[in-house]
One Martini backbone bead per residue (centre of mass of N, CA, C, O) as a GRO file, in nm:
protein
  309
    1MET     BB    1  -1.449  -2.747  -0.647
    2SER     BB    2  -1.311  -2.440  -0.495
    3LEU     BB    3  -1.358  -2.102  -0.395
    4LEU     BB    4  -1.180  -1.903  -0.155
    5PHE     BB    5  -1.271  -1.668   0.100
    6ILE     BB    6  -1.045  -1.446   0.300
    7ALA     BB    7  -1.194  -1.180   0.518
    8PRO     BB    8  -1.199  -1.046   0.794
    9ASP     BB    9  -1.462  -0.828   0.861
   10ARG     BB   10  -1.597  -0.883   0.570
   11ASP     BB   11  -1.811  -0.818   0.311
   12LEU     BB   12  -1.841  -1.076   0.040
   13SER     BB   13  -2.093  -1.050  -0.150
   14SER     BB   14  -1.975  -0.880  -0.387
   15TRP     BB   15  -1.769  -1.099  -0.471
   16GLU     BB   16  -1.960  -1.329  -0.527
   17ASN     BB   17  -2.122  -1.176  -0.747
   18ALA     BB   18  -1.883  -1.114  -0.939
   19ILE     BB   19  -1.799  -1.404  -0.998
   20HIS     BB   20  -2.088  -1.501  -1.102
   21SER     BB   21  -2.092  -1.300  -1.345
   22VAL     BB   22  -1.862  -1.464  -1.490
   23ASP     BB   23  -1.920  -1.755  -1.320
   24PRO     BB   24  -2.192  -1.941  -1.201
   25ASN     BB   25  -2.030  -2.235  -1.154
   26ILE     BB   26  -1.878  -2.141  -0.918
   27GLU     BB   27  -1.761  -2.252  -0.619
   28ILE     BB   28  -1.821  -2.086  -0.302
   29ASP     BB   29  -1.624  -1.996  -0.023
   30ILE     BB   30  -1.666  -1.854   0.317
   31TRP     BB   31  -1.494  -1.766   0.563
   32PRO     BB   32  -1.567  -2.028   0.790
   33ALA     BB   33  -1.775  -2.149   0.569
   34ILE     BB   34  -1.677  -2.480   0.516
   35GLU     BB   35  -1.766  -2.771   0.370
   36ASP     BB   36  -1.482  -2.868   0.205
   37LYS     BB   37  -1.143  -2.864   0.222
   38SER     BB   38  -1.070  -3.059  -0.024
   39LYS     BB   39  -1.202  -2.856  -0.251
   40VAL     BB   40  -0.983  -2.650  -0.209
   41GLN     BB   41  -0.771  -2.473  -0.473
   42PHE     BB   42  -0.857  -2.162  -0.421
   43ALA     BB   43  -0.743  -1.848  -0.279
   44VAL     BB   44  -0.876  -1.541  -0.131
   45CYS     BB   45  -0.688  -1.278   0.038
   46TRP     BB   46  -0.722  -1.079   0.358
   47ASN     BB   47  -0.588  -1.095   0.646
   48HIS     BB   48  -0.528  -1.374   0.727
   49PRO     BB   49  -0.492  -1.627   0.916
   50GLN     BB   50  -0.254  -1.780   1.049
   51HIS     BB   51  -0.227  -2.112   0.991
   52LEU     BB   52  -0.453  -2.195   0.751
   53LEU     BB   53  -0.361  -2.281   0.453
   54ASP     BB   54  -0.244  -2.574   0.548
   55SER     BB   55  -0.557  -2.704   0.574
   56PHE     BB   56  -0.545  -2.740   0.249
   57PRO     BB   57  -0.459  -3.016   0.065
   58ASN     BB   58  -0.547  -2.884  -0.250
   59LEU     BB   59  -0.384  -2.634  -0.268
   60LYS     BB   60  -0.251  -2.430  -0.547
   61ALA     BB   61  -0.361  -2.125  -0.495
   62VAL     BB   62  -0.305  -1.767  -0.418
   63SER     BB   63  -0.479  -1.457  -0.367
   64SER     BB   64  -0.487  -1.140  -0.357
   65LEU     BB   65  -0.721  -0.873  -0.301
   66GLY     BB   66  -0.469  -0.707  -0.388
   67ALA     BB   67  -0.159  -0.566  -0.468
   68GLY     BB   68  -0.067  -0.695  -0.215
   69ALA     BB   69   0.145  -0.989  -0.064
   70ASP     BB   70   0.269  -0.990   0.232
   71HIS     BB   71   0.052  -1.160   0.392
   72LEU     BB   72   0.148  -1.421   0.239
   73LEU     BB   73   0.463  -1.422   0.262
   74SER     BB   74   0.450  -1.424   0.594
   75ASP     BB   75   0.335  -1.717   0.570
   76GLU     BB   76   0.498  -2.000   0.681
   77SER     BB   77   0.255  -2.215   0.617
   78LEU     BB   78   0.286  -2.174   0.324
   79PRO     BB   79   0.337  -2.359   0.077
   80GLU     BB   80   0.569  -2.375  -0.178
   81SER     BB   81   0.359  -2.508  -0.390
   82VAL     BB   82   0.211  -2.238  -0.363
   83ASP     BB   83   0.088  -2.004  -0.550
   84ILE     BB   84   0.125  -1.646  -0.610
   85CYS     BB   85  -0.109  -1.373  -0.640
   86ARG     BB   86  -0.256  -1.080  -0.795
   87VAL     BB   87  -0.410  -0.773  -0.840
   88VAL     BB   88  -0.495  -0.566  -1.132
   89SER     BB   89  -0.586  -0.208  -1.144
   90PRO     BB   90  -0.658   0.100  -1.266
   91SER     BB   91  -0.806   0.201  -1.009
   92LEU     BB   92  -0.571   0.175  -0.811
   93VAL     BB   93  -0.399   0.390  -0.946
   94GLN     BB   94  -0.597   0.629  -0.943
   95GLN     BB   95  -0.645   0.637  -0.639
   96MET     BB   96  -0.349   0.689  -0.559
   97LYS     BB   97  -0.310   0.950  -0.711
   98GLU     BB   98  -0.532   1.104  -0.560
   99TYR     BB   99  -0.429   1.070  -0.272
  100ILE     BB  100  -0.147   1.195  -0.301
  101LEU     BB  101  -0.237   1.465  -0.415
  102ALA     BB  102  -0.410   1.548  -0.175
  103ALA     BB  103  -0.183   1.545   0.032
  104VAL     BB  104   0.010   1.744  -0.104
  105LEU     BB  105  -0.187   1.984  -0.124
  106ASN     BB  106  -0.248   2.010   0.179
  107ILE     BB  107   0.044   2.072   0.253
  108GLN     BB  108   0.116   2.305   0.061
  109ARG     BB  109  -0.166   2.484   0.140
  110ASN     BB  110  -0.230   2.440   0.459
  111PHE     BB  111  -0.497   2.277   0.527
  112VAL     BB  112  -0.422   2.144   0.788
  113HIS     BB  113  -0.418   2.412   0.950
  114TYR     BB  114  -0.702   2.521   0.881
  115ILE     BB  115  -0.862   2.293   1.010
  116ARG     BB  116  -0.757   2.344   1.295
  117GLN     BB  117  -0.851   2.644   1.306
  118ASN     BB  118  -1.153   2.592   1.299
  119ASP     BB  119  -1.171   2.474   1.592
  120GLN     BB  120  -1.056   2.784   1.695
  121ARG     BB  121  -1.140   3.031   1.529
  122THR     BB  122  -0.892   3.091   1.324
  123TRP     BB  123  -0.744   3.378   1.152
  124GLN     BB  124  -0.465   3.245   0.948
  125PRO     BB  125  -0.250   3.304   0.725
  126HIS     BB  126  -0.036   3.118   0.486
  127ASP     BB  127   0.233   3.051   0.338
  128HIS     BB  128   0.312   2.911   0.007
  129PRO     BB  129   0.439   2.699  -0.207
  130SER     BB  130   0.532   2.604  -0.500
  131PRO     BB  131   0.581   2.330  -0.680
  132LYS     BB  132   0.882   2.413  -0.773
  133GLU     BB  133   0.963   2.434  -0.447
  134LEU     BB  134   0.904   2.123  -0.433
  135GLN     BB  135   1.042   1.826  -0.297
  136VAL     BB  136   0.956   1.507  -0.422
  137GLY     BB  137   0.954   1.172  -0.281
  138VAL     BB  138   0.956   0.840  -0.429
  139MET     BB  139   0.906   0.526  -0.284
  140GLY     BB  140   0.860   0.353  -0.539
  141LEU     BB  141   0.839   0.234  -0.903
  142GLY     BB  142   0.582   0.095  -0.969
  143GLU     BB  143   0.246   0.062  -1.039
  144LEU     BB  144   0.211   0.318  -0.837
  145GLY     BB  145   0.467   0.505  -0.829
  146LYS     BB  146   0.514   0.591  -1.121
  147PRO     BB  147   0.240   0.746  -1.183
  148THR     BB  148   0.267   0.935  -0.941
  149ALA     BB  149   0.530   1.075  -1.024
  150LYS     BB  150   0.434   1.174  -1.302
  151GLN     BB  151   0.204   1.355  -1.204
  152LEU     BB  152   0.371   1.550  -1.028
  153ALA     BB  153   0.557   1.644  -1.255
  154HIS     BB  154   0.329   1.753  -1.444
  155LEU     BB  155   0.244   1.972  -1.204
  156GLY     BB  156   0.558   2.090  -1.113
  157TYR     BB  157   0.711   1.912  -0.946
  158GLN     BB  158   0.992   1.808  -0.773
  159VAL     BB  159   1.099   1.482  -0.874
  160SER     BB  160   1.182   1.188  -0.696
  161GLY     BB  161   1.321   0.848  -0.728
  162TRP     BB  162   1.304   0.520  -0.557
  163SER     BB  163   1.464   0.195  -0.614
  164ARG     BB  164   1.592  -0.114  -0.652
  165SER     BB  165   1.591  -0.044  -0.953
  166THR     BB  166   1.644   0.093  -1.243
  167LYS     BB  167   1.477   0.395  -1.357
  168GLU     BB  168   1.286   0.559  -1.626
  169ILE     BB  169   1.149   0.900  -1.595
  170ASP     BB  170   0.985   1.149  -1.704
  171GLY     BB  171   1.072   1.419  -1.488
  172VAL     BB  172   1.247   1.210  -1.313
  173ASN     BB  173   1.470   1.168  -1.050
  174THR     BB  174   1.665   0.878  -1.034
  175PHE     BB  175   1.710   0.604  -0.797
  176ALA     BB  176   1.923   0.323  -0.669
  177GLY     BB  177   1.956   0.160  -0.412
  178PRO     BB  178   2.159   0.200  -0.143
  179ASP     BB  179   2.354   0.409  -0.291
  180GLY     BB  180   2.095   0.614  -0.368
  181LEU     BB  181   1.948   0.712  -0.106
  182GLN     BB  182   2.095   0.965   0.000
  183LYS     BB  183   2.063   1.137  -0.257
  184PHE     BB  184   1.753   1.126  -0.270
  185LEU     BB  185   1.702   1.275   0.022
  186GLU     BB  186   1.794   1.538  -0.069
  187ASN     BB  187   1.572   1.800  -0.008
  188ILE     BB  188   1.321   1.669   0.097
  189HIS     BB  189   0.986   1.761   0.180
  190ILE     BB  190   0.828   1.502   0.052
  191LEU     BB  191   0.776   1.170   0.168
  192ILE     BB  192   0.696   0.879  -0.029
  193CYS     BB  193   0.539   0.560   0.036
  194LEU     BB  194   0.537   0.273  -0.229
  195LEU     BB  195   0.639   0.014  -0.120
  196PRO     BB  196   0.718  -0.287  -0.085
  197LEU     BB  197   0.706  -0.557   0.140
  198THR     BB  198   1.019  -0.636   0.280
  199ASP     BB  199   1.304  -0.707   0.438
  200GLU     BB  200   1.437  -0.435   0.324
  201THR     BB  201   1.171  -0.231   0.391
  202LYS     BB  202   1.150  -0.279   0.670
  203ASP     BB  203   1.177   0.008   0.861
  204ILE     BB  204   1.261   0.251   0.660
  205LEU     BB  205   1.091   0.449   0.840
  206ASN     BB  206   1.329   0.630   1.004
  207LEU     BB  207   1.536   0.837   1.172
  208ASP     BB  208   1.759   0.842   0.958
  209ILE     BB  209   1.575   0.937   0.730
  210PHE     BB  210   1.451   1.193   0.861
  211LYS     BB  211   1.736   1.343   0.886
  212GLN     BB  212   1.782   1.361   0.555
  213ILE     BB  213   1.568   1.544   0.515
  214HIS     BB  214   1.416   1.815   0.518
  215ASP     BB  215   1.356   2.053   0.719
  216ARG     BB  216   1.052   1.991   0.824
  217GLY     BB  217   0.912   1.758   0.698
  218TRP     BB  218   0.727   1.509   0.518
  219ILE     BB  219   0.517   1.217   0.544
  220ILE     BB  220   0.396   0.947   0.325
  221ASN     BB  221   0.189   0.653   0.400
  222ALA     BB  222   0.059   0.397   0.142
  223ALA     BB  223   0.157   0.104   0.199
  224ARG     BB  224   0.293  -0.001   0.495
  225GLY     BB  225   0.317  -0.010   0.835
  226GLU     BB  226   0.602  -0.172   0.844
  227HIS     BB  227   0.777   0.071   0.734
  228LEU     BB  228   0.720   0.195   1.018
  229VAL     BB  229   0.861   0.361   1.297
  230ASP     BB  230   0.679   0.485   1.536
  231GLU     BB  231   0.883   0.597   1.747
  232ASP     BB  232   1.047   0.768   1.542
  233LEU     BB  233   0.819   0.957   1.462
  234ILE     BB  234   0.755   1.080   1.735
  235TYR     BB  235   1.036   1.196   1.780
  236ALA     BB  236   1.053   1.369   1.518
  237LEU     BB  237   0.811   1.550   1.594
  238ASP     BB  238   0.902   1.641   1.887
  239SER     BB  239   1.196   1.745   1.752
  240ASN     BB  240   1.147   1.887   1.464
  241ILE     BB  241   1.232   1.709   1.217
  242LEU     BB  242   0.929   1.699   1.170
  243GLN     BB  243   0.613   1.829   1.081
  244GLY     BB  244   0.473   1.564   0.941
  245ALA     BB  245   0.200   1.310   0.897
  246TRP     BB  246   0.066   1.082   0.640
  247LEU     BB  247  -0.164   0.813   0.721
  248ASP     BB  248  -0.298   0.479   0.596
  249VAL     BB  249  -0.097   0.286   0.752
  250PHE     BB  250  -0.061  -0.004   0.984
  251SER     BB  251   0.057  -0.249   1.192
  252GLU     BB  252  -0.230  -0.189   1.329
  253GLU     BB  253  -0.561  -0.304   1.233
  254PRO     BB  254  -0.699  -0.107   1.379
  255LEU     BB  255  -0.619   0.167   1.536
  256PRO     BB  256  -0.563   0.210   1.842
  257ASN     BB  257  -0.699   0.424   2.073
  258LYS     BB  258  -0.401   0.455   2.235
  259HIS     BB  259  -0.246   0.569   2.022
  260ALA     BB  260  -0.009   0.825   1.958
  261PHE     BB  261  -0.142   0.937   1.684
  262TRP     BB  262  -0.363   1.038   1.828
  263ASN     BB  263  -0.435   1.371   1.877
  264ARG     BB  264  -0.251   1.497   1.644
  265ASP     BB  265  -0.185   1.771   1.450
  266ASN     BB  266   0.075   1.616   1.282
  267VAL     BB  267  -0.145   1.375   1.225
  268ILE     BB  268  -0.274   1.201   0.952
  269ILE     BB  269  -0.570   0.990   0.937
  270THR     BB  270  -0.637   0.696   0.747
  271PRO     BB  271  -0.839   0.383   0.681
  272HIS     BB  272  -0.719   0.228   0.439
  273ILE     BB  273  -0.818   0.412   0.141
  274ALA     BB  274  -0.636   0.483  -0.104
  275SER     BB  275  -0.672   0.169  -0.231
  276ILE     BB  276  -0.957  -0.001  -0.363
  277THR     BB  277  -1.091  -0.290  -0.440
  278LYS     BB  278  -1.301  -0.375  -0.716
  279PRO     BB  279  -1.479  -0.645  -0.794
  280ASP     BB  280  -1.569  -0.587  -1.099
  281GLU     BB  281  -1.261  -0.536  -1.202
  282VAL     BB  282  -1.131  -0.843  -1.090
  283ALA     BB  283  -1.298  -1.104  -1.135
  284ASP     BB  284  -1.171  -1.207  -1.403
  285GLN     BB  285  -0.888  -1.257  -1.284
  286ILE     BB  286  -0.967  -1.466  -1.073
  287VAL     BB  287  -1.096  -1.669  -1.265
  288GLU     BB  288  -0.852  -1.714  -1.447
  289ASN     BB  289  -0.660  -1.817  -1.217
  290TYR     BB  290  -0.834  -2.048  -1.125
  291LYS     BB  291  -0.823  -2.202  -1.398
  292ARG     BB  292  -0.516  -2.217  -1.417
  293ALA     BB  293  -0.467  -2.380  -1.162
  294LEU     BB  294  -0.636  -2.632  -1.246
  295SER     BB  295  -0.446  -2.662  -1.524
  296GLY     BB  296  -0.134  -2.578  -1.462
  297LEU     BB  297  -0.091  -2.282  -1.516
  298GLU     BB  298   0.026  -1.984  -1.545
  299LEU     BB  299   0.006  -1.708  -1.366
  300ASN     BB  300  -0.121  -1.410  -1.324
  301HIS     BB  301   0.047  -1.198  -1.137
  302LYS     BB  302   0.294  -1.322  -1.019
  303VAL     BB  303   0.474  -1.391  -0.729
  304ASN     BB  304   0.791  -1.329  -0.603
  305ARG     BB  305   0.927  -1.461  -0.328
  306GLU     BB  306   1.213  -1.329  -0.327
  307LEU     BB  307   1.123  -1.025  -0.384
  308GLY     BB  308   0.805  -0.968  -0.277
  309TYR     BB  309   0.635  -0.906  -0.590
   0.00000   0.00000   0.00000
């Protein structure tokens, strides 16, 4: 029996060390160096090659290396009999709260403009709104979105939230479902996407949405690149429908050198670093689910295939 890690172009030695610190007796394979495919019963994946997981005849369960599991759910070759789970870490929540707050503050205080002005040696102050004058909208009120919305509300921003099902959050004006989306978008200055990626949320950041938020607003996407229609964003920026975009995720990563997002003053790009899983914090979760899978027990943090999260 072995536990398999699949994460192309990543050094997984820290993960191997973290797992062995919890249980030194677990046999670990790191793709593509697999000794015996028949021994693999549990896999931990991030951006794994499609049509790979069905090549392990005794695979019982697979875990995402992070909080999202869309890369697993989109793999049509993954047998229905294989359970899917993910990792949950307080650090992931804290990192996302920090990232979103940093982006919102940079937008609010015009630091984006000042950094550009540095390159041109331009001394030009800009007026900025107070938090209570900014309407911030958070799409997705799950394990990352809810605490992020609460933090922004606590700091004095006017915060609205939108989710698939109804949620109640102190200090946050919440909306739910397709019927609540239009009302949620009214007068939003900064639109933040923290949604899970599902069939319903794919391409949700599109021109129709951009036209409904406040004139010359901003979007922040730290969820998945597939939420965003790239061409619609370029048009919205060039047409002054939006003032700018702060992006951490992309439909193709790394972002190609020739992509239209590069070298634009109104697009801030970070390389998918908003919230990074730390091996030492989640190794015990992975080991627990590995042992649960071998024993036929219900997995912790199991992903619902129908809901997509």
